[in-house]
Each structure stands twice: as C-alpha cells, then as structure tokens.
N, C-alpha and C positions, 0 to 999 in steps of 0.2 A: 611462506612465513620466514621471518628472519631467524637466524640460529638461536638467539637468546629467547625470542618469542616462542619458538617451538619447544625449547628446553623447558620453559616454564609451564607449558601445557602438557608436559610429559611425552612429547613426540621426539622420537629418535630419527633424525634426518639422515639422508644418504651420506651427507658430508661427515656426520658423526660416525657412521658405520665405517667409512673409508679411513678416517683418522684412527679409530679403534684398532682396525686391522694393522695399520702401520706401526702403532705404538705397542701392540701386544696386550691391550687391555679390553675390557668389555665396552660395548657401545653405551651401556648405562653409566659407566664410569665417566665417559666423556660428557654425556648429557647432564649428569649431576654437576660436573665441574663448570660447564657453561652456565647452568642455572644459578650456581652460587657465585659466579664471577671469578673463580680461580683458574679457569681455562677459557681460552678463546679459540674459536675455529675460524681460521683466516682463509677467506676466498670471496672475492666480489661475486655477486650472484650472476653477473654476465660474463665472468671469466671462467669458462668451462674447460679450457684446454690444459689446466694444471690441477694436480691433486690438492685437496684442501690440506692445510697444515694446522695441527693442534699444538698450542703452546700453553704451558702452565703446570700447576702442581701435580706431582705424581707422574710426569711425562719426561721423556728424554730432553735434556737441555739442548735448545736449538741454537743455530748459528745464522747470523745475517752477514752478508757481504755488501759493502757499498761500492758502487761504480758510478760513472757519469762524467760528462764533459765539464770543462771550465772554459772561460773566455780565451784562455791562453792555449788550450788544447781541445779542438773540436774535430773529432774523428769518430763518426758513428760506427764504422767498421771495427775499430779498435774496441769500442764498448761492447759490441756483439761478441767479439772474441773473448772479452772478459766474462761475459755471461757463460760462454762455453766452459771456460776454465773454472769459474766458480762452481758450476754444476758438477763438473768432473771431480773437483776436489772435495765435494760433499757439503756445499752450503745448502741450508734449508730455505733461505729467503734471500732475495736480492733487492737492494734499494737503489733506485736511479736518482742520483743527486745532481743531475745535469744542471748547469747554469750557463752554458754556452751553446750557440747554434740554434737550430729549430727544435726546441725542447720537446714540444708535443710529438713531432715526427720521430725523434729519437726514442721517446718513451714508448710510442706504439711499436716501434721496431723491437725494442727490448722485451716488451710484453709478448710479442709474437714469437720471439726466439727462446724465451725462458721456460724451463720446466718448473723451477721453484716459483713460489708466489712472489709478487712484486709490491714493494712499498715506495713511497715518494715523500717529498716535502713540498707541498704545493706553493708555499710562499716563495720558494726559489723561482718558480715559473713566473709568478706575478711580478717579482722584483726584476727579473731578467727582461720581462716585457717592457718595463719602464725604461730600462737602459737602451733597449732596441729602438724605442721611440724617441731617444735622446731626451729623456725626462729624468728628473731626480727620483730615486727610489721612494722618497718620502711623499712624492706626489700621488702615490698609489691611494686609491680609495677602497672602502670595504668591498664594493661590488667587484673590483678587480681581483681581490683575493678569493672571494666566494665563487667567482667565475672559474678561476683556476682549479679550485677544489671540485667543482661540478665537472669540469673536463676530465680531471683525473678519474672520477667515478665512471664517467661515460666510457673512458678508454679501457676500463677493467682493472684499475689499480686495486689491490687487495687490502692494503693498510696504508694510512697516511700519518705522518708526524705533524702535529699541530701544536703551536706554542701558546696554548690558551691560558697558562698560568703566569705569563709575563704581564702582570697587571701594574698599574701605576703605583699601587701600594707596595707591591713586592719589590719593584725597582727602587722605591724610596728606602725600603729596609736594607737593600743591598748597598745603596749609596751611603746611608747613615753609618753603617758599620765600617765601610771602607774595604776595598779589595786591592790586592796587589796586581791582578791581571784583568779585573773587570769582567765584562760579559764576553764569553768566547764562542757561544753558540751563534752561528750565522743567522738562524731564524730569530733567536732571542734578541740579537743586536739590531736587526732590521725592525723588529717590533718595538723595541725600546726607543729607537731613534724616531720612529713614526709617532709614537705617543708624545715624545718630547717636543717634536715639531708642531704637532696639532693641538697639544694640550688636551687630548681626549683619551678615553679608555681603549684598550686593545679590542678591536672588532671581534676577534674570536672569543673573547670573554664576554663582551657586551651583547653579542648576537649569537650566543652559544646554541640556542635552540635552532637557529638557522643552519648551523653546522650539523646538528643532530639530524635535521630533516634530510640533508644530503647524504650523510653517512648511512642513515637508516634506509634510504631508498635503494642504495646499492649494496647494503649489508657490508660496507667497508668497516674494518676494525680501526678505531681511533687509537693511535699511539700518542698519548698525552706527553708532549716533549718537555724536556728539562732545559728550557731556554736560559735559566740562570744557573746551570751547572758550573761547578768550579773547574777552571782551566789549569790550576796548579795546586799542589798540595797545601800551600799556605792559605788558600781560599776554601778548603774543603769544609763542609758541614757548617757553613755560616748562616746567618739569619736569612739572607736572600734565598739560598737553596732550600732551607727548611720551610720558610713561609710559602714558597712556590709549591712544595710538596703537599702542604696542608690544603692549598687551593685545588691541586690536582685530585686529591682524595674526594673533595666535595664535588668536583666536576665529574669524576668517575661515577659517583652515585647518581647524579643527574642523567648521565648517559644511560646507565643501566635501567633507570626508571622509564626510559624511552626505548628499551630493547636494543640499544646500541652497545656492542661489545667494546671493551677498552683494555689496554695495557698501559703501563706507566714506564716512562723512560727515566733512567737513573744517572747518577753522577759520573763524571769522566775521570778526574784525578782525585784519588783518595789515599791517605796513608794506609799501609797494610793493616795496622791495628784497628782502624776505623771501618774497614769494609763490611764486616759482619754486622756491626751496629747500623750502618746505613741500610743494609738489606732488611734488617728486622724493623727499622723505623718505617720504611716504605710499606712493608707488608701490613704493619699495624695501622697506619694512617689510611691506607687505600684498601682495607678489608680483603687482603690477600690477592688483589689483582695481579696478573702476571707482570713480572718485572723485567724490563729490557735495559741492559746496561752496556755502555760504551766502555769496554775494558773490564773493570776500571784500571787505571794506570797508577801503581803505587810509587812511582818515582818520575821526576820530570826531566832527568838528565841523560836519557838514553835514545836520542834521535838516531835513526838508522836501525835501532833494535826495539822499537816500541811494540812490535808484534810479540816479542818475548816478554816485555814488561806487562803488556795487556794479558797475555796468557797466564802469568802469575796471578794478577788481580782477578781475572775471570774465573780461574779455578776456585779461588777462595769465595768469590761472590756466588758462583754456582752452588758450591757446597753449602753456603748459608741460605740458599733458597732462590737465587736469581734464576729465571726461566729461559732467558733469551739473551745471548751474547752477541754484540755487534763486533765484528772483527776489527782489528787495527793492523795496518800493514807496516812494513819497515820504513815506508816513505812518509808516515804520519808526521805532520808538522814541517815537512820538507818539500814535497812535490806531489803532483798527481801520480797515483800509483801506476806502475808498469804491469805488464802481464805477470812477470815473475813475482812482483810485490803482492799482487792479488792472490796468487796461489799460496805464497808463504803465509799471508794473513789468514786465509781460510784454514790451512792445516794447523797453524798455531792455535786458533780458536777452537778447532775440533779437539785438539789435545786437552785444552782447558775444560771443555764441556764434558769430555769422557772422564777426566779426573773427578769432576764435580758429580757426575752420575754415580760413580763408585762410592764417593763420600755420602751421597744421599741414600745409598742402599737400594737403588733401583733394581728390580729383579732382572737378572741377566746381564747387568752392567759389567761384571767381571769375567764373563764367559770367554771373551777373546784373550784376556790376560792369562787365564788358565791355559787356554790352548797354546798361547805363545810359549809358556813355560814347558809344556809337553813337547812342543816342536824343538825347542832348544836342547832339551835333554836327549832327544832322539837325533840331533843334528839333521833335522828335517828342514833344509834351507828353504825349499819352495813353500813349505807350510808356514815358516816364519814370515816370508815375504807376503804371502797371501793374507795373513791375519793382521799385518801391520797397518797402521793408520795411513801410511803413504807408501804403498807397494812399489811405485815407480822409483822412488829414491832408495828404498831399502834394497831393491834388486840391482840398481845401478852401482851402489856403494859396496856391495858384498864382495869380499875377497876371501876365498877359502885357503886354508893353510896347506901347502904342499908337505911341509915337514910333519904335520900331524895327520897326513893322509885324508885331508879335507874334513877331519873331525875337529873342527875349530876354525876360527878366522885368523887373519894374519896378526892380530894384536897379541895373542898368546901362543899360537902354534902348538908345539908339543907340551907346553906348560898350561894348556887349557884346563881349568879346574874341573869342568864337567867331564872331560876326557879322562883325567887322572882319577876322578871319583868312580867312573864306570869301570876303569881298569881294576881298581881296588875291589869293587863289588864282585868282579868276576874272577878274582885271584883265588887259588886253592886255600884252604884253611891254614896250611903250614906257613904260607907266605903272609897271612894276616896275623901271624903270631899265635895261631891256635895249636892244640896238641893233636 
C-alpha cells in the first residue's frame, strides 16, 4: 500500500515506525499526520537503501541541499563528493538538478551514493534531452516530459518537483500585473515558453491524472513547484504568485484523493515583514500541506552572502510554520556551487532550521543550547565543540587564553566575564563585602 492509503486505513507502516523513531514521536502521530496531509513520508517504494524521511507539522524542520551539473560544468565525481559533504554536514535530503552530461547516469550514481532521500526536477532532463538532440526546448512534447518522470520513478527518486500550477491563466495574471524580473524558475520559464509557442495548456496541468498515476505507482511525493515565484522583492506576493498558489491548493487535494502525498513549494524572494503572511497563506490555501521554501531571501543585494540572507529568511519562515528549507549557497546567482559553497549552505540552513524549531517549541529543541551554556560555564572546551552545529569549524577556530590559564578564549583572556564571575562566587564573604 501507498503511505497515504495505509494511513487512511489505520495501518502503521514500517516507514512510519522508522520516521517516528528518528523524530522522537509516536508512530500514531506520524500516521495521523500522513492521513490528514500535514506530514509526508518520503521514500520511493523501490528505493530501499535510504531511511524514509518525514516532513511536516510537529516535526523537526528539515534541510534540502541542491547539487547537480550544468552544461558548463559536467563532473560526476564532483557531484558525488558534494553528496558526501552534504551528508556529513547534516542535510536531510538532496536534490539532483543536473542539466549537463548524461543526466540519467549521473542521477543513478547520486542515488547509489546518497544516504539522504533524493529529489529531482524531471523537466530539466526532458529539456536537456532536446538540446542533446540539437532541437529547441519548445519542440518537447508531453510524452517526452512524462517519459522523464517515469524514468525518475524507475531509478528510485523519492520526490519530484513538478510545475503544474504554471497554467495559461496564471501566466496571463502575472503578465497583466507586470513584473520587474518576470519568471525566474527554470521549470516555470520552460513551461511558460512551451505554452506560448504551442498555444496550449501545460501538460502537467492538463494531464494531471497521468502524473498521479506515475507518482502513485512508485509512491513518489509530489513537490508542487512554485514556477511563478518572485525572483526579487519588488515582485513578491503578486497576482501571479498567489493565483498559482490557489491552483496548487486545488491540485494538492486532487492528489490526496488519489492517495498521492504532496508538499507545496514556496516563494524565493520576500520582504521580511511579509514572510509570515506568505507561510500562513500557503497553509490556509493548501490545507496545512508541508511547505518547502527556497530561503526565502529578504534582500536582493547580497550576492556572495546569500546563504546568510537565506538563513535569516529561513529562520522566520520556519518559525511561522515552514517545514522544509532548501539551502542557498554563497554562490547563488553567481556560479555553480563549489564544495565549500555546498557545505556553507547546508550549515547556514541548519542554523535557520534549529532557530525555527526552538521558536516552534518542539520538545527537546533547546537541549543542545542548554548543554552549550553548561559547557561554557565549566570551560569544557571539548563539550562546547561536540555540541556545536559545526564541530569541525568550532574546533579549528578555538584559541584558549594563556593569560587566563585556558579559562577563557583569546578574545577576553583574564577579562573573561564567566571567569570573573566564578572567581567572585568562590571569594570569601569578606571579599564580597560581607560581615
């Protein structure tokens, strides 16, 4: 049985049990969440080499890391090293967004090497195949796209992003209002261009039941993509974005009626004051479906530092109810990420997710923070390093103060507030001004 089908029949699957153990909740909690659509259990039924991943309400905020080749940079070995780095840095999921080289072979290698679950965007494969055949992308036909989706399922992909909400009407709404930056989603742009060229509806919308048949067969989770997401603050929360979200809410219900699990992808660039409203709007329109957000980025002018921008937005989004954060690396908008960029992106997103979990009041979310305070008070340096979100960097950067006899770092030395406070605590009553 599919996960949603089992949940509706009151059956707790082995995947639900495994997720419950990892999350520290009861299997029944997971089952109920899957049944009402607020939790998805992510794992293709033929992908048995990875543990299933639960995403949704009442669970730890999860992190996705994007990797993949481009036509300018095709190095499968480099992508496999990125898989290793993402896993070591704590990513919960990895998306292969390859657009260059033998995409299916690269995907299979990544699936074989990855411990986290794997996601993809099948339209990239279909579009890249057109270019490989020296054909225009808009020459693609519906069968090309659905063939790519089927192959992703066959290969064991656990969740796929599909831009079903990029419809003719929604694109007209976007164009009528006018945008500064237009459509910035690659999948959304390909789809809009195809519709304009052929004068026809989006095949993923028009033949949505065909998509559900494939997803249901492999029990792949559908990540309903935000193909009309804003690519700059000036375009945030416009009619195109909101109209697409309304359609995604309708499509989410249709998927669930067919026992196909869904999550919803959210906006990229959003002013800080509007992030919470965007999260609440999605949750309301999509009946609490798990929300997967890119960033969001609350400013457009920090290229080279967009992992920091994204962490700020991600913490606020997560605190407001977002369930799944897609990392953003320092190289966003500039280049294909390097190994260091990938690691920096994962760590920044994990910081955001942890801050969000504390804000959500998740049981146990503050345990490590309390332990860190205890270790700092005791000058337990190894304890501080062990409990930190990035032990490698914490250990590499630590400098103990010689002047303070290692009770303090080189920033304060003998003037360490904690050291002075402990000295005062241990002083005789006369030295404290007592009688």
